[in-house]
N, C-alpha and C positions, 0 to 999 in steps of 0.2 A: 862680527869681524869685518873690518873695512879692508879695501885694497892695500892701504898703508900697512896694516898689520900682517899682510901676506906679500912682502916686498918682492919675493922671487917669482910669484905666479900672477900672470895677468889674464890668462885664458884657461877655463875649465872645460874640457871636451868630454862628451858622453856618447856612448853607444845608446840605442833606443830600446829595442826588444831585449828583454832579459836583464836590462840595466836600469832604465828609467820606468819601465812598465812591463807587464806580462806580454807575451807574444800577441801582437795585433790588438792589444787592449789599450784603452785610454789611460792617461796618468790619473792616479787617484788624487784626492783633494790635498793630502799631506805633501805629496811630491810636487804638485803644482804650486803650493805655497812656498816650499823650499826653493824651487827654481825662481819664483818671483823675487824672493829675498836675495838669492845669489845674483840675479840679473841687475839688482840695484847696487851691487858692490864690485863685480868683475865682469869681464866679457865671458860669454858662454857659447859653446858650439855643440851641435848634435850631429853625429855622422853615423849613418846606419844603412843596412842593406835595403830597407824599405824605400819605396818611391814617394814622390811628393804628396800624392793623395793620402798616403798612410801618415806622413808627418802632419798633415792638416787635421786628420781625424783623431790621431793618438795624442798629439802634442799641442798644437796650436789651439784646438777647440777647448782644451782644458785650462789654458793659461788665462789669468785675469786680464781684462781689457786694459788695465793700467800697468801691466808688466812692461819693463823697459826693453821693448823689442829691438831697438837699435843696437843693443848690446848682444843680440842673439844672431848667430850664423847657423844656417841649416844646410847640411850636405847629404842629400838622399843618395841611394844606390851606391854606397861605399865610397862617397866622395867623387863620383863621376858627374855629379851635378852640384851647384853651389847657389844658394839663395841668401840675399840680404834684405833687410827691411829699411825702407825710407818712409814714404807715406803709405806704401803697400809693399808686398813681397816681390822682389825682382830677381830673375835668374841671371847669374853672371856667366855661366857656361854650362854646356852639356857635352860630354865626350861620347857621343852616340856611336853605336856599332853600325856597320854597313849591312845591307840586306844579305850579302854573301856570308859575312861573318856570323850573322844571326842564324842563318840556315845551317852552317857547319856546326855551330855550338849545339843547336837543338838536335840535329842528327846524332851528334856524338853523345849527348845526354841520353838519348833513347837507347843507343848501343850500350852505354855503360850500365844503365838500369837493367837491361836484359841480361847482360853478362853477370852482374852482381846478384841478380835474383831478388831484388828488393822492391819490385814494383807492387805497390799496395793494391789490394782487391777493392777495398772501399775507400773512396776519396770524396772530398767536399770541395767542389770547384776545380778550376784548372790547376794542373800540377807544374806546368812549365809556362812561365809568364815572361813576355817581352816587355821590359821596362825601358826600352830605348837604348840606354847606355849600359844595360846589364840584363843578362838572361838569368832568371832565378828559378831553380827547381825547388818546389815545396812538396815533400813526399806525400802528404795526405790531402793536398789541395789548399787553396788560399783561404777557404772558409772553414777549415777543420776545427773542431772543438779543441780548446786548449788541453783538456785532460787527455784526449787521444794523442795529441802531439807530444806531450810530455812522456808518454809511454813508449813512443816509437823508437827513439834513438837517444836515450838519456846519457849514454857514455860516448856519443859521437862515433861509435864503432862502424855503423852502416855507412855513414857519410864519409868517413875516412877511406873506406874501401871504394866508394864511388869516386872520390877525389883522385885516388891513386890510378884508377882506370882512365879518368878524364885527363890527368896529367900526361899520360902516354898518348891518348887520342888527339888532344889539342894542346900540345906544349907551348904553342904560340900565344895562349891566353892565360889570364890569371884566374885560378879556381880557388875559392875560399869557402869555408863553412861558416854559417851564421844562423841567427834565430834559433828555433827549436827543432825544425826539420829541414832547413834550407841549405842549398848549395848555390853560391853566387858566382857567375862567370862574367868577367869584364875584359877590356883590352889589356894587354900586358903592361904592367907598371901603373895602370890606372886603378888604384885601390885606396885604402884608407891612408896609406903613407903619402900618396899623391894628394889626397884631400888635405892632410895635415900641412904639407908644404904650400898648398894654395892658401890655407889660413895664414901661414907665416907671411907669405908675400902680400896678401890682400890687407891684413890687419897690421902688418909691421910688428908682429910679436914673434920673438925667436922661440925655437923649439924648447930651450931650457927654461922658458917662461910659461910653458904650458903644463897642464896636468890632465891625464886621461883616466877614465874609468870605463871598464867594459867586462863582458862575461865570456869573451872568446879570445883570450890572450895567449892561448897555447899555439904551437907551430901548426899552421894550416887553418887556424881560426881567422875570421875576417877582421878581428881586432889586432891580430899579431903584427901586421905591418906598422902599426902605430908605435909599438914597442921597439920594433927593429929600427924605426926612424930615429929613435933616441929620446922620445918623450917619456918622462916619468909616468908609469902606468900602474893602476891599481886594479887588481882582479876582484870582481864582485860576482856573486852567484844569483842575485835577484835584486828587485827594486828596494826591498827592505834594507839590504846591506848598503845600497847606494845612498839611501836616506841618511844612514849613520855616517857615511863618508862625508856627505855634504854638511851635516851638522857639525862634524869635527872641523871641517875646513872653515866654516863660518865662525866657529869658536876660536880656532887657532890654526891658521894656514900653515905656519911653519911646522906645527905638529904633524899634520897630515902628510906634508912633504917628507918629513923625516921618516914617518912610518912606511911610506911607499918605498923610500930608498933602502930601508932596512930589509923590506920584503924582497927587493931586487937582489940585494947582496946575498940574502939567504938562499936564493935559487941557484 
């Protein structure tokens, strides 16, 4: 399918962890090939809670060298940073937290974990990471095995309790659930909806010309602000489902848009 066959959509936006790939894992060969094809036909953006090094290892390292990178926009840490490719990757902005803001967020996270009683005994790497523009809590640590992470909070129950505590402790910040075991904290209003509006302003593509796919579109999830912003959004549960969405889009963009709208109406 060419962009002409999908007249309403000029930009396809994806979450990364749980959508394009397993948590902290690289794209597999099939997904990398589908993205290369997609980049040859429409603009693509990836917006995720992970920081730039994670984008490099999970996404860019797997893409073909001849992929049309000028059609790709990357927004790490839930849209608090924005990168575009010219002859190399250039950062357009970073909405960094101040030292005092970071200290308050980290102190509040420790208080919330203590109150919730969800502090893991066994962890793999640091559990609270300063990503500059975002503080991320990863319950089992940054290097935890995927199978352990999948078992820790599959229904988001633990993280919803932690979020409820944080919303009271630091109401002046944005607290969202993401990844497999993560809680992301950013400046207020600096979330994926902010990133989507930056995409609109930078690329000159209106919100109704975008399509989004993510695995955390429920209220409190870090993909939810995209849906709230008014972008047609498709809930997926893993990378395999995302592949089928991309294949359908490539075959018939109008079809996937209609399916997404029917899903929204049904909710």
